PyMOL Python script that loads the backbone (N, CA, C, O; Angstrom):
from pymol import cmd

cmd.read_pdbstr("""\
ATOM      1  N   UNK A   1     168.462 -16.867 236.665  1.00  0.00           N
ATOM      2  CA  UNK A   1     167.852 -17.477 235.506  1.00  0.00           C
ATOM      3  C   UNK A   1     166.779 -16.561 234.919  1.00  0.00           C
ATOM      4  O   UNK A   1     166.667 -16.434 233.700  1.00  0.00           O
ATOM      5  N   UNK A   2     166.002 -15.933 235.774  1.00  0.00           N
ATOM      6  CA  UNK A   2     164.970 -15.014 235.301  1.00  0.00           C
ATOM      7  C   UNK A   2     165.613 -13.847 234.559  1.00  0.00           C
ATOM      8  O   UNK A   2     165.077 -13.357 233.565  1.00  0.00           O
ATOM      9  N   UNK A   3     166.773 -13.409 235.058  1.00  0.00           N
ATOM     10  CA  UNK A   3     167.478 -12.310 234.403  1.00  0.00           C
ATOM     11  C   UNK A   3     167.852 -12.705 232.970  1.00  0.00           C
ATOM     12  O   UNK A   3     167.712 -11.895 232.054  1.00  0.00           O
ATOM     13  N   UNK A   4     168.320 -13.925 232.769  1.00  0.00           N
ATOM     14  CA  UNK A   4     168.712 -14.397 231.435  1.00  0.00           C
ATOM     15  C   UNK A   4     167.509 -14.444 230.512  1.00  0.00           C
ATOM     16  O   UNK A   4     167.623 -14.085 229.340  1.00  0.00           O
ATOM     17  N   UNK A   5     166.370 -14.871 231.005  1.00  0.00           N
ATOM     18  CA  UNK A   5     165.163 -14.924 230.189  1.00  0.00           C
ATOM     19  C   UNK A   5     164.735 -13.518 229.809  1.00  0.00           C
ATOM     20  O   UNK A   5     164.407 -13.264 228.650  1.00  0.00           O
ATOM     21  N   UNK A   6     164.733 -12.591 230.781  1.00  0.00           N
ATOM     22  CA  UNK A   6     164.365 -11.204 230.489  1.00  0.00           C
ATOM     23  C   UNK A   6     165.347 -10.568 229.512  1.00  0.00           C
ATOM     24  O   UNK A   6     164.945  -9.813 228.627  1.00  0.00           O
ATOM     25  N   UNK A   7     166.632 -10.872 229.671  1.00  0.00           N
ATOM     26  CA  UNK A   7     167.646 -10.336 228.776  1.00  0.00           C
ATOM     27  C   UNK A   7     167.415 -10.850 227.354  1.00  0.00           C
ATOM     28  O   UNK A   7     167.505 -10.082 226.396  1.00  0.00           O
ATOM     29  N   UNK A   8     167.118 -12.142 227.212  1.00  0.00           N
ATOM     30  CA  UNK A   8     166.867 -12.723 225.891  1.00  0.00           C
ATOM     31  C   UNK A   8     165.620 -12.111 225.266  1.00  0.00           C
ATOM     32  O   UNK A   8     165.612 -11.831 224.067  1.00  0.00           O
ATOM     33  N   UNK A   9     164.582 -11.899 226.040  1.00  0.00           N
ATOM     34  CA  UNK A   9     163.374 -11.268 225.513  1.00  0.00           C
ATOM     35  C   UNK A   9     163.684  -9.855 225.048  1.00  0.00           C
ATOM     36  O   UNK A   9     163.198  -9.423 224.002  1.00  0.00           O
ATOM     37  N   UNK A  10     164.495  -9.128 225.823  1.00  0.00           N
ATOM     38  CA  UNK A  10     164.860  -7.768 225.434  1.00  0.00           C
ATOM     39  C   UNK A  10     165.644  -7.784 224.115  1.00  0.00           C
ATOM     40  O   UNK A  10     165.427  -6.927 223.258  1.00  0.00           O
ATOM     41  N   UNK A  11     166.553  -8.755 223.948  1.00  0.00           N
ATOM     42  CA  UNK A  11     167.326  -8.851 222.710  1.00  0.00           C
ATOM     43  C   UNK A  11     166.396  -9.145 221.533  1.00  0.00           C
ATOM     44  O   UNK A  11     166.550  -8.560 220.460  1.00  0.00           O
ATOM     45  N   UNK A  12     165.447 -10.033 221.725  1.00  0.00           N
ATOM     46  CA  UNK A  12     164.555 -10.391 220.635  1.00  0.00           C
ATOM     47  C   UNK A  12     163.637  -9.237 220.257  1.00  0.00           C
ATOM     48  O   UNK A  12     163.180  -9.154 219.116  1.00  0.00           O
ATOM     49  N   UNK A  13     163.370  -8.365 221.186  1.00  0.00           N
ATOM     50  CA  UNK A  13     162.491  -7.243 220.885  1.00  0.00           C
ATOM     51  C   UNK A  13     163.172  -6.222 219.986  1.00  0.00           C
ATOM     52  O   UNK A  13     162.520  -5.627 219.128  1.00  0.00           O
ATOM     53  N   UNK A  14     164.426  -6.015 220.161  1.00  0.00           N
ATOM     54  CA  UNK A  14     165.134  -5.000 219.395  1.00  0.00           C
ATOM     55  C   UNK A  14     166.286  -5.615 218.631  1.00  0.00           C
ATOM     56  O   UNK A  14     166.472  -6.832 218.610  1.00  0.00           O
ATOM     57  N   UNK A  15     167.050  -4.740 218.005  1.00  0.00           N
ATOM     58  CA  UNK A  15     168.205  -5.230 217.275  1.00  0.00           C
ATOM     59  C   UNK A  15     169.079  -4.098 216.792  1.00  0.00           C
ATOM     60  O   UNK A  15     168.743  -2.921 216.924  1.00  0.00           O
ATOM     61  N   UNK A  16     170.198  -4.478 216.237  1.00  0.00           N
ATOM     62  CA  UNK A  16     171.191  -3.522 215.769  1.00  0.00           C
ATOM     63  C   UNK A  16     171.380  -3.673 214.259  1.00  0.00           C
ATOM     64  O   UNK A  16     171.214  -4.756 213.698  1.00  0.00           O
ATOM     65  N   UNK A  17     171.729  -2.565 213.625  1.00  0.00           N
ATOM     66  CA  UNK A  17     172.057  -2.631 212.199  1.00  0.00           C
ATOM     67  C   UNK A  17     173.556  -2.825 212.052  1.00  0.00           C
ATOM     68  O   UNK A  17     174.253  -3.047 213.042  1.00  0.00           O
ATOM     69  N   UNK A  18     174.056  -2.744 210.830  1.00  0.00           N
ATOM     70  CA  UNK A  18     175.482  -2.978 210.575  1.00  0.00           C
ATOM     71  C   UNK A  18     176.388  -1.959 211.255  1.00  0.00           C
ATOM     72  O   UNK A  18     177.540  -2.264 211.565  1.00  0.00           O
ATOM     73  N   UNK A  19     175.885  -0.767 211.486  1.00  0.00           N
ATOM     74  CA  UNK A  19     176.700   0.308 212.044  1.00  0.00           C
ATOM     75  C   UNK A  19     176.503   0.469 213.547  1.00  0.00           C
ATOM     76  O   UNK A  19     176.979   1.436 214.142  1.00  0.00           O
ATOM     77  N   UNK A  20     175.797  -0.488 214.159  1.00  0.00           N
ATOM     78  CA  UNK A  20     175.643  -0.461 215.601  1.00  0.00           C
ATOM     79  C   UNK A  20     174.510   0.399 216.110  1.00  0.00           C
ATOM     80  O   UNK A  20     174.421   0.643 217.313  1.00  0.00           O
ATOM     81  N   UNK A  21     173.652   0.860 215.242  1.00  0.00           N
ATOM     82  CA  UNK A  21     172.494   1.632 215.684  1.00  0.00           C
ATOM     83  C   UNK A  21     171.448   0.670 216.233  1.00  0.00           C
ATOM     84  O   UNK A  21     171.164  -0.364 215.629  1.00  0.00           O
ATOM     85  N   UNK A  22     170.886   1.017 217.369  1.00  0.00           N
ATOM     86  CA  UNK A  22     169.893   0.150 218.007  1.00  0.00           C
ATOM     87  C   UNK A  22     168.491   0.529 217.548  1.00  0.00           C
ATOM     88  O   UNK A  22     168.152   1.707 217.440  1.00  0.00           O
ATOM     89  N   UNK A  23     167.686  -0.492 217.281  1.00  0.00           N
ATOM     90  CA  UNK A  23     166.284  -0.313 216.921  1.00  0.00           C
ATOM     91  C   UNK A  23     165.433  -1.096 217.921  1.00  0.00           C
ATOM     92  O   UNK A  23     165.691  -2.276 218.157  1.00  0.00           O
ATOM     93  N   UNK A  24     164.430  -0.459 218.504  1.00  0.00           N
ATOM     94  CA  UNK A  24     163.600  -1.153 219.487  1.00  0.00           C
ATOM     95  C   UNK A  24     162.820  -2.317 218.879  1.00  0.00           C
ATOM     96  O   UNK A  24     162.461  -3.259 219.586  1.00  0.00           O
ATOM     97  N   UNK A  25     162.560  -2.259 217.591  1.00  0.00           N
ATOM     98  CA  UNK A  25     161.810  -3.306 216.914  1.00  0.00           C
ATOM     99  C   UNK A  25     162.788  -4.116 216.060  1.00  0.00           C
ATOM    100  O   UNK A  25     163.559  -3.547 215.287  1.00  0.00           O
ATOM    101  N   UNK A  26     162.756  -5.434 216.199  1.00  0.00           N
ATOM    102  CA  UNK A  26     163.688  -6.302 215.462  1.00  0.00           C
ATOM    103  C   UNK A  26     163.491  -6.182 213.961  1.00  0.00           C
ATOM    104  O   UNK A  26     164.464  -6.242 213.208  1.00  0.00           O
ATOM    105  N   UNK A  27     162.250  -6.015 213.506  1.00  0.00           N
ATOM    106  CA  UNK A  27     162.005  -5.867 212.065  1.00  0.00           C
ATOM    107  C   UNK A  27     162.624  -4.590 211.525  1.00  0.00           C
ATOM    108  O   UNK A  27     163.149  -4.575 210.412  1.00  0.00           O
ATOM    109  N   UNK A  28     162.567  -3.515 212.308  1.00  0.00           N
ATOM    110  CA  UNK A  28     163.201  -2.268 211.878  1.00  0.00           C
ATOM    111  C   UNK A  28     164.709  -2.439 211.771  1.00  0.00           C
ATOM    112  O   UNK A  28     165.339  -1.932 210.843  1.00  0.00           O
ATOM    113  N   UNK A  29     165.279  -3.156 212.729  1.00  0.00           N
ATOM    114  CA  UNK A  29     166.723  -3.407 212.688  1.00  0.00           C
ATOM    115  C   UNK A  29     167.082  -4.243 211.468  1.00  0.00           C
ATOM    116  O   UNK A  29     168.069  -3.965 210.786  1.00  0.00           O
ATOM    117  N   UNK A  30     166.282  -5.265 211.195  1.00  0.00           N
ATOM    118  CA  UNK A  30     166.537  -6.111 210.031  1.00  0.00           C
ATOM    119  C   UNK A  30     166.404  -5.321 208.735  1.00  0.00           C
ATOM    120  O   UNK A  30     167.229  -5.464 207.833  1.00  0.00           O
ATOM    121  N   UNK A  31     165.371  -4.492 208.636  1.00  0.00           N
ATOM    122  CA  UNK A  31     165.186  -3.668 207.434  1.00  0.00           C
ATOM    123  C   UNK A  31     166.343  -2.699 207.243  1.00  0.00           C
ATOM    124  O   UNK A  31     166.818  -2.499 206.125  1.00  0.00           O
ATOM    125  N   UNK A  32     166.795  -2.096 208.344  1.00  0.00           N
ATOM    126  CA  UNK A  32     167.934  -1.175 208.247  1.00  0.00           C
ATOM    127  C   UNK A  32     169.187  -1.917 207.802  1.00  0.00           C
ATOM    128  O   UNK A  32     169.944  -1.425 206.966  1.00  0.00           O
ATOM    129  N   UNK A  33     169.400  -3.095 208.360  1.00  0.00           N
ATOM    130  CA  UNK A  33     170.578  -3.878 207.987  1.00  0.00           C
ATOM    131  C   UNK A  33     170.526  -4.290 206.520  1.00  0.00           C
ATOM    132  O   UNK A  33     171.535  -4.217 205.818  1.00  0.00           O
ATOM    133  N   UNK A  34     169.360  -4.722 206.054  1.00  0.00           N
ATOM    134  CA  UNK A  34     169.221  -5.100 204.643  1.00  0.00           C
ATOM    135  C   UNK A  34     169.449  -3.895 203.725  1.00  0.00           C
ATOM    136  O   UNK A  34     170.092  -4.019 202.682  1.00  0.00           O
ATOM    137  N   UNK A  35     168.925  -2.741 204.111  1.00  0.00           N
ATOM    138  CA  UNK A  35     169.130  -1.536 203.305  1.00  0.00           C
ATOM    139  C   UNK A  35     170.611  -1.179 203.254  1.00  0.00           C
ATOM    140  O   UNK A  35     171.118  -0.767 202.210  1.00  0.00           O
ATOM    141  N   UNK A  36     171.300  -1.334 204.374  1.00  0.00           N
ATOM    142  CA  UNK A  36     172.731  -1.035 204.399  1.00  0.00           C
ATOM    143  C   UNK A  36     173.514  -2.033 203.559  1.00  0.00           C
ATOM    144  O   UNK A  36     174.470  -1.657 202.880  1.00  0.00           O
ATOM    145  N   UNK A  37     173.117  -3.299 203.599  1.00  0.00           N
ATOM    146  CA  UNK A  37     173.776  -4.304 202.749  1.00  0.00           C
ATOM    147  C   UNK A  37     173.562  -3.981 201.271  1.00  0.00           C
ATOM    148  O   UNK A  37     174.485  -4.097 200.464  1.00  0.00           O
ATOM    149  N   UNK A  38     172.351  -3.579 200.926  1.00  0.00           N
ATOM    150  CA  UNK A  38     172.071  -3.197 199.540  1.00  0.00           C
ATOM    151  C   UNK A  38     172.901  -2.003 199.117  1.00  0.00           C
ATOM    152  O   UNK A  38     173.399  -1.956 197.992  1.00  0.00           O
ATOM    153  N   UNK A  39     173.054  -1.039 200.007  1.00  0.00           N
ATOM    154  CA  UNK A  39     173.863   0.142 199.697  1.00  0.00           C
ATOM    155  C   UNK A  39     175.312  -0.255 199.445  1.00  0.00           C
ATOM    156  O   UNK A  39     175.940   0.250 198.515  1.00  0.00           O
ATOM    157  N   UNK A  40     175.841  -1.147 200.257  1.00  0.00           N
ATOM    158  CA  UNK A  40     177.224  -1.612 200.077  1.00  0.00           C
ATOM    159  C   UNK A  40     177.347  -2.375 198.756  1.00  0.00           C
ATOM    160  O   UNK A  40     178.298  -2.165 198.003  1.00  0.00           O
ATOM    161  N   UNK A  41     176.390  -3.258 198.477  1.00  0.00           N
ATOM    162  CA  UNK A  41     176.409  -4.004 197.210  1.00  0.00           C
ATOM    163  C   UNK A  41     176.358  -3.063 196.012  1.00  0.00           C
ATOM    164  O   UNK A  41     177.085  -3.253 195.036  1.00  0.00           O
ATOM    165  N   UNK A  42     175.505  -2.055 196.086  1.00  0.00           N
ATOM    166  CA  UNK A  42     175.399  -1.093 194.983  1.00  0.00           C
ATOM    167  C   UNK A  42     176.697  -0.341 194.772  1.00  0.00           C
ATOM    168  O   UNK A  42     177.111  -0.118 193.635  1.00  0.00           O
ATOM    169  N   UNK A  43     177.342   0.051 195.861  1.00  0.00           N
ATOM    170  CA  UNK A  43     178.621   0.767 195.742  1.00  0.00           C
ATOM    171  C   UNK A  43     179.667  -0.131 195.094  1.00  0.00           C
ATOM    172  O   UNK A  43     180.396   0.308 194.204  1.00  0.00           O
ATOM    173  N   UNK A  44     179.745  -1.386 195.534  1.00  0.00           N
ATOM    174  CA  UNK A  44     180.720  -2.311 194.954  1.00  0.00           C
ATOM    175  C   UNK A  44     180.424  -2.564 193.480  1.00  0.00           C
ATOM    176  O   UNK A  44     181.345  -2.648 192.667  1.00  0.00           O
ATOM    177  N   UNK A  45     179.151  -2.686 193.131  1.00  0.00           N
ATOM    178  CA  UNK A  45     178.777  -2.883 191.723  1.00  0.00           C
ATOM    179  C   UNK A  45     179.124  -1.667 190.881  1.00  0.00           C
ATOM    180  O   UNK A  45     179.594  -1.811 189.753  1.00  0.00           O
ATOM    181  N   UNK A  46     178.896  -0.454 191.421  1.00  0.00           N
ATOM    182  CA  UNK A  46     179.266   0.761 190.676  1.00  0.00           C
ATOM    183  C   UNK A  46     180.767   0.819 190.446  1.00  0.00           C
ATOM    184  O   UNK A  46     181.216   1.177 189.358  1.00  0.00           O
ATOM    185  N   UNK A  47     181.548   0.466 191.468  1.00  0.00           N
ATOM    186  CA  UNK A  47     183.004   0.467 191.311  1.00  0.00           C
ATOM    187  C   UNK A  47     183.435  -0.532 190.240  1.00  0.00           C
ATOM    188  O   UNK A  47     184.319  -0.239 189.436  1.00  0.00           O
ATOM    189  N   UNK A  48     182.815  -1.708 190.230  1.00  0.00           N
ATOM    190  CA  UNK A  48     183.143  -2.716 189.221  1.00  0.00           C
ATOM    191  C   UNK A  48     182.758  -2.232 187.822  1.00  0.00           C
ATOM    192  O   UNK A  48     183.513  -2.421 186.868  1.00  0.00           O
ATOM    193  N   UNK A  49     181.572  -1.603 187.700  1.00  0.00           N
ATOM    194  CA  UNK A  49     181.137  -1.064 186.405  1.00  0.00           C
ATOM    195  C   UNK A  49     182.088   0.029 185.924  1.00  0.00           C
ATOM    196  O   UNK A  49     182.432   0.077 184.743  1.00  0.00           O
ATOM    197  N   UNK A  50     182.512   0.904 186.832  1.00  0.00           N
ATOM    198  CA  UNK A  50     183.460   1.955 186.458  1.00  0.00           C
ATOM    199  C   UNK A  50     184.757   1.351 185.941  1.00  0.00           C
ATOM    200  O   UNK A  50     185.321   1.829 184.957  1.00  0.00           O
ATOM    201  N   UNK A  51     185.230   0.303 186.604  1.00  0.00           N
ATOM    202  CA  UNK A  51     186.462  -0.359 186.177  1.00  0.00           C
ATOM    203  C   UNK A  51     186.286  -1.000 184.798  1.00  0.00           C
ATOM    204  O   UNK A  51     187.167  -0.896 183.945  1.00  0.00           O
ATOM    205  N   UNK A  52     185.154  -1.658 184.585  1.00  0.00           N
ATOM    206  CA  UNK A  52     184.907  -2.285 183.280  1.00  0.00           C
ATOM    207  C   UNK A  52     184.769  -1.243 182.172  1.00  0.00           C
ATOM    208  O   UNK A  52     185.256  -1.458 181.062  1.00  0.00           O
ATOM    209  N   UNK A  53     184.111  -0.114 182.459  1.00  0.00           N
ATOM    210  CA  UNK A  53     183.982   0.951 181.465  1.00  0.00           C
ATOM    211  C   UNK A  53     185.340   1.552 181.134  1.00  0.00           C
ATOM    212  O   UNK A  53     185.613   1.888 179.981  1.00  0.00           O
ATOM    213  N   UNK A  54     186.204   1.689 182.162  1.00  0.00           N
ATOM    214  CA  UNK A  54     187.550   2.210 181.921  1.00  0.00           C
ATOM    215  C   UNK A  54     188.343   1.253 181.026  1.00  0.00           C
ATOM    216  O   UNK A  54     189.035   1.690 180.107  1.00  0.00           O
ATOM    217  N   UNK A  55     188.240  -0.045 181.294  1.00  0.00           N
ATOM    218  CA  UNK A  55     188.946  -1.030 180.468  1.00  0.00           C
ATOM    219  C   UNK A  55     188.419  -1.023 179.039  1.00  0.00           C
ATOM    220  O   UNK A  55     189.196  -1.120 178.090  1.00  0.00           O
ATOM    221  N   UNK A  56     187.101  -0.910 178.880  1.00  0.00           N
ATOM    222  CA  UNK A  56     186.511  -0.858 177.548  1.00  0.00           C
ATOM    223  C   UNK A  56     186.992   0.381 176.801  1.00  0.00           C
ATOM    224  O   UNK A  56     187.318   0.302 175.616  1.00  0.00           O
ATOM    225  N   UNK A  57     187.037   1.513 177.475  1.00  0.00           N
ATOM    226  CA  UNK A  57     187.499   2.753 176.852  1.00  0.00           C
ATOM    227  C   UNK A  57     188.953   2.621 176.406  1.00  0.00           C
ATOM    228  O   UNK A  57     189.326   3.104 175.337  1.00  0.00           O
ATOM    229  N   UNK A  58     189.775   1.963 177.234  1.00  0.00           N
ATOM    230  CA  UNK A  58     191.181   1.764 176.857  1.00  0.00           C
ATOM    231  C   UNK A  58     191.294   0.874 175.622  1.00  0.00           C
ATOM    232  O   UNK A  58     192.164   1.090 174.778  1.00  0.00           O
ATOM    233  N   UNK A  59     190.424  -0.119 175.515  1.00  0.00           N
ATOM    234  CA  UNK A  59     190.474  -1.007 174.360  1.00  0.00           C
ATOM    235  C   UNK A  59     190.038  -0.298 173.086  1.00  0.00           C
ATOM    236  O   UNK A  59     190.526  -0.618 172.001  1.00  0.00           O
ATOM    237  N   UNK A  60     189.132   0.653 173.205  1.00  0.00           N
ATOM    238  CA  UNK A  60     188.629   1.359 172.035  1.00  0.00           C
ATOM    239  C   UNK A  60     189.542   2.505 171.619  1.00  0.00           C
ATOM    240  O   UNK A  60     189.385   3.055 170.529  1.00  0.00           O
ATOM    241  N   UNK A  61     190.472   2.864 172.455  1.00  0.00           N
ATOM    242  CA  UNK A  61     191.394   3.960 172.150  1.00  0.00           C
ATOM    243  C   UNK A  61     192.322   3.528 171.024  1.00  0.00           C
ATOM    244  O   UNK A  61     192.798   2.393 171.004  1.00  0.00           O
ATOM    245  N   UNK A  62     192.583   4.449 170.073  1.00  0.00           N
ATOM    246  CA  UNK A  62     193.483   4.081 168.966  1.00  0.00           C
ATOM    247  C   UNK A  62     194.914   3.861 169.473  1.00  0.00           C
ATOM    248  O   UNK A  62     195.330   4.419 170.488  1.00  0.00           O
ATOM    249  N   UNK A  63     195.640   3.038 168.738  1.00  0.00           N
ATOM    250  CA  UNK A  63     197.038   2.793 169.121  1.00  0.00           C
ATOM    251  C   UNK A  63     197.850   4.064 168.889  1.00  0.00           C
ATOM    252  O   UNK A  63     197.396   4.993 168.220  1.00  0.00           O
ATOM    253  N   UNK A  64     199.035   4.089 169.441  1.00  0.00           N
ATOM    254  CA  UNK A  64     199.908   5.261 169.273  1.00  0.00           C
ATOM    255  C   UNK A  64     200.245   5.488 167.800  1.00  0.00           C
ATOM    256  O   UNK A  64     200.296   6.630 167.345  1.00  0.00           O
ATOM    257  N   UNK A  65     200.474   4.413 167.058  1.00  0.00           N
ATOM    258  CA  UNK A  65     200.796   4.553 165.636  1.00  0.00           C
ATOM    259  C   UNK A  65     199.627   5.168 164.869  1.00  0.00           C
ATOM    260  O   UNK A  65     199.825   6.032 164.015  1.00  0.00           O
ATOM    261  N   UNK A  66     198.398   4.716 165.180  1.00  0.00           N
ATOM    262  CA  UNK A  66     197.222   5.280 164.517  1.00  0.00           C
ATOM    263  C   UNK A  66     197.049   6.754 164.869  1.00  0.00           C
ATOM    264  O   UNK A  66     196.695   7.573 164.021  1.00  0.00           O
ATOM    265  N   UNK A  67     197.302   7.070 166.116  1.00  0.00           N
ATOM    266  CA  UNK A  67     197.158   8.460 166.539  1.00  0.00           C
ATOM    267  C   UNK A  67     198.213   9.356 165.883  1.00  0.00           C
ATOM    268  O   UNK A  67     197.910  10.479 165.479  1.00  0.00           O
ATOM    269  N   UNK A  68     199.444   8.862 165.779  1.00  0.00           N
ATOM    270  CA  UNK A  68     200.501   9.622 165.109  1.00  0.00           C
ATOM    271  C   UNK A  68     200.151   9.817 163.639  1.00  0.00           C
ATOM    272  O   UNK A  68     200.320  10.912 163.101  1.00  0.00           O
ATOM    273  N   UNK A  69     199.670   8.775 162.992  1.00  0.00           N
ATOM    274  CA  UNK A  69     199.273   8.875 161.589  1.00  0.00           C
ATOM    275  C   UNK A  69     198.174   9.929 161.421  1.00  0.00           C
ATOM    276  O   UNK A  69     198.231  10.744 160.499  1.00  0.00           O
ATOM    277  N   UNK A  70     197.193   9.915 162.294  1.00  0.00           N
ATOM    278  CA  UNK A  70     196.106  10.896 162.236  1.00  0.00           C
ATOM    279  C   UNK A  70     196.645  12.317 162.425  1.00  0.00           C
ATOM    280  O   UNK A  70     196.230  13.245 161.731  1.00  0.00           O
ATOM    281  N   UNK A  71     197.570  12.474 163.367  1.00  0.00           N
ATOM    282  CA  UNK A  71     198.149  13.804 163.603  1.00  0.00           C
ATOM    283  C   UNK A  71     198.937  14.287 162.386  1.00  0.00           C
ATOM    284  O   UNK A  71     198.866  15.464 162.033  1.00  0.00           O
ATOM    285  N   UNK A  72     199.684  13.392 161.743  1.00  0.00           N
ATOM    286  CA  UNK A  72     200.424  13.777 160.542  1.00  0.00           C
ATOM    287  C   UNK A  72     199.471  14.215 159.431  1.00  0.00           C
ATOM    288  O   UNK A  72     199.742  15.176 158.711  1.00  0.00           O
ATOM    289  N   UNK A  73     198.366  13.508 159.301  1.00  0.00           N
ATOM    290  CA  UNK A  73     197.365  13.906 158.299  1.00  0.00           C
ATOM    291  C   UNK A  73     196.839  15.305 158.586  1.00  0.00           C
ATOM    292  O   UNK A  73     196.695  16.120 157.675  1.00  0.00           O
ATOM    293  N   UNK A  74     196.556  15.579 159.843  1.00  0.00           N
ATOM    294  CA  UNK A  74     196.062  16.913 160.225  1.00  0.00           C
ATOM    295  C   UNK A  74     197.116  17.986 159.965  1.00  0.00           C
ATOM    296  O   UNK A  74     196.797  19.081 159.501  1.00  0.00           O
ATOM    297  N   UNK A  75     198.362  17.667 160.264  1.00  0.00           N
ATOM    298  CA  UNK A  75     199.450  18.620 160.006  1.00  0.00           C
ATOM    299  C   UNK A  75     199.545  18.910 158.518  1.00  0.00           C
ATOM    300  O   UNK A  75     199.676  20.066 158.118  1.00  0.00           O
ATOM    301  N   UNK A  76     199.480  17.869 157.693  1.00  0.00           N
ATOM    302  CA  UNK A  76     199.548  18.050 156.238  1.00  0.00           C
ATOM    303  C   UNK A  76     198.370  18.891 155.738  1.00  0.00           C
ATOM    304  O   UNK A  76     198.548  19.761 154.885  1.00  0.00           O
ATOM    305  N   UNK A  77     197.185  18.638 156.257  1.00  0.00           N
ATOM    306  CA  UNK A  77     196.022  19.431 155.861  1.00  0.00           C
ATOM    307  C   UNK A  77     196.216  20.899 156.237  1.00  0.00           C
ATOM    308  O   UNK A  77     195.901  21.792 155.450  1.00  0.00           O
ATOM    309  N   UNK A  78     196.724  21.140 157.414  1.00  0.00           N
ATOM    310  CA  UNK A  78     196.950  22.525 157.842  1.00  0.00           C
ATOM    311  C   UNK A  78     198.021  23.204 156.984  1.00  0.00           C
ATOM    312  O   UNK A  78     197.883  24.373 156.625  1.00  0.00           O
ATOM    313  N   UNK A  79     199.076  22.474 156.660  1.00  0.00           N
ATOM    314  CA  UNK A  79     200.122  23.047 155.806  1.00  0.00           C
ATOM    315  C   UNK A  79     199.564  23.394 154.429  1.00  0.00           C
ATOM    316  O   UNK A  79     199.910  24.431 153.864  1.00  0.00           O
ATOM    317  N   UNK A  80     198.697  22.528 153.884  1.00  0.00           N
ATOM    318  CA  UNK A  80     198.081  22.827 152.588  1.00  0.00           C
ATOM    319  C   UNK A  80     197.213  24.080 152.674  1.00  0.00           C
ATOM    320  O   UNK A  80     197.255  24.922 151.776  1.00  0.00           O
ATOM    321  N   UNK A  81     196.454  24.209 153.707  1.00  0.00           N
ATOM    322  CA  UNK A  81     195.604  25.397 153.872  1.00  0.00           C
ATOM    323  C   UNK A  81     196.443  26.667 154.020  1.00  0.00           C
ATOM    324  O   UNK A  81     196.118  27.724 153.479  1.00  0.00           O
ATOM    325  N   UNK A  82     197.530  26.520 154.774  1.00  0.00           N
ATOM    326  CA  UNK A  82     198.415  27.687 154.950  1.00  0.00           C
ATOM    327  C   UNK A  82     199.012  28.102 153.604  1.00  0.00           C
ATOM    328  O   UNK A  82     199.078  29.290 153.289  1.00  0.00           O
ATOM    329  N   UNK A  83     199.442  27.128 152.821  1.00  0.00           N
ATOM    330  CA  UNK A  83     200.032  27.466 151.517  1.00  0.00           C
ATOM    331  C   UNK A  83     198.992  28.090 150.600  1.00  0.00           C
ATOM    332  O   UNK A  83     199.322  29.006 149.848  1.00  0.00           O
ATOM    333  N   UNK A  84     197.746  27.626 150.635  1.00  0.00           N
ATOM    334  CA  UNK A  84     196.681  28.228 149.830  1.00  0.00           C
ATOM    335  C   UNK A  84     196.449  29.669 150.273  1.00  0.00           C
ATOM    336  O   UNK A  84     196.311  30.563 149.438  1.00  0.00           O
ATOM    337  N   UNK A  85     196.407  29.895 151.573  1.00  0.00           N
ATOM    338  CA  UNK A  85     196.207  31.243 152.089  1.00  0.00           C
ATOM    339  C   UNK A  85     197.382  32.161 151.745  1.00  0.00           C
ATOM    340  O   UNK A  85     197.174  33.340 151.457  1.00  0.00           O
ATOM    341  N   UNK A  86     198.597  31.648 151.770  1.00  0.00           N
ATOM    342  CA  UNK A  86     199.774  32.460 151.429  1.00  0.00           C
ATOM    343  C   UNK A  86     199.734  32.843 149.944  1.00  0.00           C
ATOM    344  O   UNK A  86     200.114  33.955 149.581  1.00  0.00           O
ATOM    345  N   UNK A  87     199.279  31.934 149.099  1.00  0.00           N
ATOM    346  CA  UNK A  87     199.188  32.254 147.660  1.00  0.00           C
ATOM    347  C   UNK A  87     198.152  33.312 147.391  1.00  0.00           C
ATOM    348  O   UNK A  87     198.325  34.116 146.475  1.00  0.00           O
ATOM    349  N   UNK A  88     197.095  33.341 148.145  1.00  0.00           N
ATOM    350  CA  UNK A  88     196.027  34.317 147.954  1.00  0.00           C
ATOM    351  C   UNK A  88     196.467  35.720 148.357  1.00  0.00           C
ATOM    352  O   UNK A  88     195.976  36.709 147.813  1.00  0.00           O
ATOM    353  N   UNK A  89     197.372  35.802 149.289  1.00  0.00           N
ATOM    354  CA  UNK A  89     197.754  37.140 149.752  1.00  0.00           C
ATOM    355  C   UNK A  89     198.916  37.726 149.001  1.00  0.00           C
ATOM    356  O   UNK A  89     199.337  38.845 149.291  1.00  0.00           O
TER     357      UNK A  89
END
""", "prot")
cmd.dss("prot")
cmd.show_as("cartoon", "prot")
cmd.util.cbc("prot")
cmd.orient("prot")
């Protein structure tokens, strides 16, 4: 029985973080665990933000028809410039 009491006191004195690192002081273990939880939360939030930014970028991208129309306009502009340059020479 004394062994169980001593064992419980030893457990209360120290603690472990999420990755199994032992800390002699329970508050240090708790602080380490909270910091690790915050790090995990931040990583998950960054991943979610990246996904939302990617979806937003896809929504703002012009449709294929708009892009083709824009390319045709550029081609026509280049052809006009080429014809002007050919006339000058």
